[in-house]
N, C-alpha and C positions, 0 to 999 in steps of 0.2 A: 306298189304293185303295180305291174297291168293285168287289164283285164282281156277275156278269153270271148269275143263278140261274134254272132253271124250276120251275117254282111247286110243284113237290113237296118239290125240293132245297130252295125258299125255308122252304116250310110247316116243316121238320124245322128249321130252322136257327131261325127266330121260335119255335120252341116250346123248343129248347135255351135261346134268350138269354133266355125269360120264365124258365123255371126257374133261370136266375143272378138273376132280378132286374132283367132291364132293360128300361127302358121302352122299346116300341119305337113309333115316330113313322111312320106313314104318308102318302105324295102321292103325285099321280099326274094324268096327262095326255100331252096327246099330244107335245111337245118337240121339233116338227117342226123349225123352225130354233133354235138355241139363241139366246136373248136376254139381256139384263138384267134383265128381270123372272124369267126363270125364274128363274136363280143369285139372285136375292133371296128367294124363292118358299121355295127349297129352302134355304137358311141359315136363312130364320127354320119352317121345317118341322123341320129339327135339331135347333133349341133347345129344342122343346118335347118332345123325347124322346133317349134313352140314344143307338139306332140309328136310323138313318132308311131305310125303306125305300122305293122308288120303284117305281111301278108305271107301267108306258107300255100305250097302245093299239096293238094292231096293225097294223100296216098296213091288213088291209080293215075295219078299223072307221074307221080316220081317214080313210079314203076315202069313207066311207058318211055321218062326220060332216060333213066338210069341204068335200067333195065331190070332182070327176075332177081328176084331177095332183097332188093330195096322197094319201100325207104326199109333199116334195121328200127326206126322207133316210128308208132304211131302217130297220124297228124295231129290225137287230142292231148298225146303224151307231149308232142315238138311244141304245141301251142301253149302247154302248161308251163313248161321249161323256159319258151322264150319270155312270157310274159311274167317270169319270177324275176326277169334282168332288170336293171336298174334305169337301163335306158328307154327301156320299151313300156309303151304304153296303153295299145291295143293291139291287139294278135286276132285274125283273122284267117278262117281256111277258106281256100278258093278250088274250085275245078278246072279242067281248062289246062292247056301245056303252056300258057301265058296271062299273065295279070291286065293284059290290055282292056276287059272289059272293066273291072273292077275299079280300075283306074280312071277309067271314062266315065262311071259311076258317080265315086268318091271325089276326083278332082283333086288331087291333093295338090299341095303348092310345089312341092319337087318329090322325083322321087329318086332317089339315091340307088345306086349299082357299084357293085364292086369295082377296082380298077384295073381289073383283065380285059372289059371291055377295049380299053385303049381311049376311047373318046367319047362323049357324049351320044355321039350320032350313029355311033354304033350300038348301040341300044336295043334290042328286038323291039320295045314298046314307045322308044325313041318319039315317033310323028304321033301317037296316040295320043303323047301328054303335050307334044308343041300344040296340037288339034285344038287343046280347050286352054291354051294359052299358059301351060306350068311350067316347070323346068327338069330338068333331066341334070345331075350331077353325078362325078365316079370319087366315091369315097370309101376311105377305110386304105388299109396298105396295100404293101403290093402282094400279089397272090400268092403269097409261101406255105399256106396251107390247102388243104382239101380234105374231102370228109372220103373219097376215093381212097386216096393215099393215107387215112387212118385207117380204117380198112383193111388195106394191104399189109398194114404192120402188124395189126392184130392177127389179122392171119396167118403171118409168116410166124410169128411169136409163138402161136399155139402150136404151129407144126413141128418147132425146134424143139420145144419141153416133153 
Protein backbone atom coordinates (compact mmCIF):
# COMPACT_ATOMS: atom_id res chain seq x y z
CA UNK A 1 0.00 0.00 0.00
CA UNK A 2 1.28 3.44 -0.91
CA UNK A 3 1.82 6.31 1.50
CA UNK A 4 0.34 9.79 1.56
CA UNK A 5 3.10 12.29 2.33
CA UNK A 6 3.41 16.05 2.60
CA UNK A 7 5.59 17.67 -0.04
CA UNK A 8 8.63 18.17 2.22
CA UNK A 9 8.54 14.58 3.44
CA UNK A 10 8.05 13.34 -0.12
CA UNK A 11 11.02 15.39 -1.37
CA UNK A 12 13.25 13.74 1.26
CA UNK A 13 11.93 10.29 0.33
CA UNK A 14 12.46 10.86 -3.39
CA UNK A 15 16.03 12.00 -2.73
CA UNK A 16 16.67 8.82 -0.69
CA UNK A 17 15.23 6.67 -3.48
CA UNK A 18 17.33 8.48 -6.08
CA UNK A 19 20.50 7.79 -4.03
CA UNK A 20 19.50 4.11 -4.07
CA UNK A 21 19.43 4.23 -7.87
CA UNK A 22 15.66 3.92 -8.18
CA UNK A 23 13.92 5.36 -11.26
CA UNK A 24 11.15 7.75 -10.20
CA UNK A 25 7.98 8.05 -12.29
CA UNK A 26 5.54 10.88 -11.59
CA UNK A 27 1.86 11.12 -12.51
CA UNK A 28 -0.60 13.85 -11.64
CA UNK A 29 -4.21 14.81 -11.97
CA UNK A 30 -7.46 15.56 -10.19
CA UNK A 31 -8.62 11.95 -9.71
CA UNK A 32 -11.98 13.25 -8.50
CA UNK A 33 -14.00 10.08 -9.08
CA UNK A 34 -11.78 7.10 -9.77
CA UNK A 35 -12.57 5.15 -12.92
CA UNK A 36 -10.89 2.50 -15.05
CA UNK A 37 -9.09 5.11 -17.18
CA UNK A 38 -7.32 6.35 -14.05
CA UNK A 39 -6.25 2.83 -13.12
CA UNK A 40 -4.91 2.12 -16.61
CA UNK A 41 -3.01 5.43 -16.59
CA UNK A 42 -1.47 4.67 -13.20
CA UNK A 43 -0.48 1.12 -14.19
CA UNK A 44 1.21 2.43 -17.33
CA UNK A 45 2.93 5.22 -15.37
CA UNK A 46 4.24 2.70 -12.82
CA UNK A 47 5.74 0.66 -15.67
CA UNK A 48 7.93 3.70 -16.49
CA UNK A 49 9.81 3.54 -13.18
CA UNK A 50 10.70 1.61 -10.07
CA UNK A 51 8.59 3.95 -7.95
CA UNK A 52 5.41 5.86 -8.78
CA UNK A 53 4.69 9.22 -7.17
CA UNK A 54 1.20 10.60 -7.76
CA UNK A 55 0.44 14.28 -7.17
CA UNK A 56 -3.16 15.38 -6.92
CA UNK A 57 -4.55 18.89 -7.20
CA UNK A 58 -5.88 20.36 -3.99
CA UNK A 59 -9.59 21.16 -3.71
CA UNK A 60 -9.21 24.86 -4.54
CA UNK A 61 -7.38 24.19 -7.81
CA UNK A 62 -9.87 21.49 -8.85
CA UNK A 63 -12.69 23.97 -8.33
CA UNK A 64 -10.85 26.66 -10.33
CA UNK A 65 -10.09 24.25 -13.16
CA UNK A 66 -13.31 22.20 -13.23
CA UNK A 67 -15.91 24.63 -11.90
CA UNK A 68 -18.33 24.93 -8.99
CA UNK A 69 -19.33 21.68 -7.33
CA UNK A 70 -15.97 20.07 -7.98
CA UNK A 71 -14.26 18.22 -6.57
CA UNK A 72 -16.88 15.69 -5.59
CA UNK A 73 -14.38 13.91 -3.32
CA UNK A 74 -12.12 15.98 -1.01
CA UNK A 75 -8.35 15.88 -1.56
CA UNK A 76 -7.55 13.90 1.60
CA UNK A 77 -9.97 11.14 0.54
CA UNK A 78 -8.74 11.15 -3.07
CA UNK A 79 -5.17 10.78 -1.77
CA UNK A 80 -6.12 7.89 0.51
CA UNK A 81 -7.92 6.06 -2.30
CA UNK A 82 -4.99 6.48 -4.71
CA UNK A 83 -2.47 5.30 -2.10
CA UNK A 84 -4.47 2.07 -1.78
CA UNK A 85 -4.02 1.25 -5.48
CA UNK A 86 -1.36 -1.35 -6.29
CA UNK A 87 0.66 0.72 -8.80
CA UNK A 88 1.00 3.73 -6.47
CA UNK A 89 3.90 4.12 -4.03
CA UNK A 90 3.47 7.72 -2.86
CA UNK A 91 0.73 10.35 -3.07
CA UNK A 92 0.93 14.03 -2.29
CA UNK A 93 -1.48 16.94 -2.63
CA UNK A 94 -0.25 20.13 -4.29
CA UNK A 95 -1.72 23.60 -4.53
CA UNK A 96 -1.79 25.64 -7.69
CA UNK A 97 -3.05 24.80 -11.13
CA UNK A 98 0.10 23.09 -12.38
CA UNK A 99 2.53 20.61 -10.85
CA UNK A 100 5.49 22.36 -12.56
CA UNK A 101 6.97 23.72 -9.29
CA UNK A 102 6.65 20.28 -7.68
CA UNK A 103 8.25 18.61 -10.70
CA UNK A 104 11.15 21.07 -10.51
CA UNK A 105 11.61 20.28 -6.82
CA UNK A 106 11.32 16.48 -7.02
CA UNK A 107 12.93 16.08 -10.45
CA UNK A 108 11.48 12.66 -11.22
CA UNK A 109 13.12 10.77 -14.07
CA UNK A 110 9.87 10.65 -16.02
CA UNK A 111 6.67 12.70 -15.94
CA UNK A 112 3.78 10.59 -17.19
CA UNK A 113 0.67 12.13 -18.72
CA UNK A 114 -2.36 10.71 -20.48
CA UNK A 115 -2.58 10.01 -24.18
CA UNK A 116 -5.07 12.85 -24.73
CA UNK A 117 -2.15 15.29 -25.08
CA UNK A 118 -1.21 13.75 -28.43
CA UNK A 119 2.53 14.31 -27.97
CA UNK A 120 4.90 14.86 -25.05
CA UNK A 121 5.69 18.36 -26.32
CA UNK A 122 2.04 19.38 -25.84
CA UNK A 123 2.09 18.58 -22.10
CA UNK A 124 2.03 21.94 -20.23
CA UNK A 125 4.91 20.90 -17.94
CA UNK A 126 7.09 19.58 -20.78
CA UNK A 127 9.58 22.46 -20.64
CA UNK A 128 9.82 22.35 -16.83
CA UNK A 129 10.70 18.65 -17.00
CA UNK A 130 13.10 19.09 -19.90
CA UNK A 131 14.86 21.93 -18.01
CA UNK A 132 16.15 19.54 -15.34
CA UNK A 133 16.87 16.71 -17.78
CA UNK A 134 13.76 14.59 -17.21
CA UNK A 135 11.53 12.87 -19.76
CA UNK A 136 7.84 13.34 -20.48
CA UNK A 137 5.95 10.24 -21.61
CA UNK A 138 2.36 9.73 -22.69
CA UNK A 139 0.96 6.60 -21.09
CA UNK A 140 -2.31 4.75 -20.64
CA UNK A 141 -5.10 3.86 -22.98
CA UNK A 142 -7.00 6.26 -25.24
CA UNK A 143 -8.98 8.80 -23.25
CA UNK A 144 -12.35 7.04 -23.47
CA UNK A 145 -13.18 7.70 -19.81
CA UNK A 146 -13.66 11.03 -18.09
CA UNK A 147 -14.86 11.99 -14.64
CA UNK A 148 -17.04 14.73 -16.15
CA UNK A 149 -18.80 12.12 -18.30
CA UNK A 150 -19.27 9.86 -15.28
CA UNK A 151 -20.80 12.72 -13.28
CA UNK A 152 -23.15 13.54 -16.17
CA UNK A 153 -24.28 9.90 -16.38
CA UNK A 154 -24.96 9.75 -12.64
CA UNK A 155 -26.93 13.00 -12.77
CA UNK A 156 -28.95 11.77 -15.75
CA UNK A 157 -29.70 8.48 -14.03
CA UNK A 158 -30.80 10.26 -10.83
CA UNK A 159 -33.36 12.35 -12.74
CA UNK A 160 -34.76 9.34 -14.59
CA UNK A 161 -35.69 7.42 -11.47
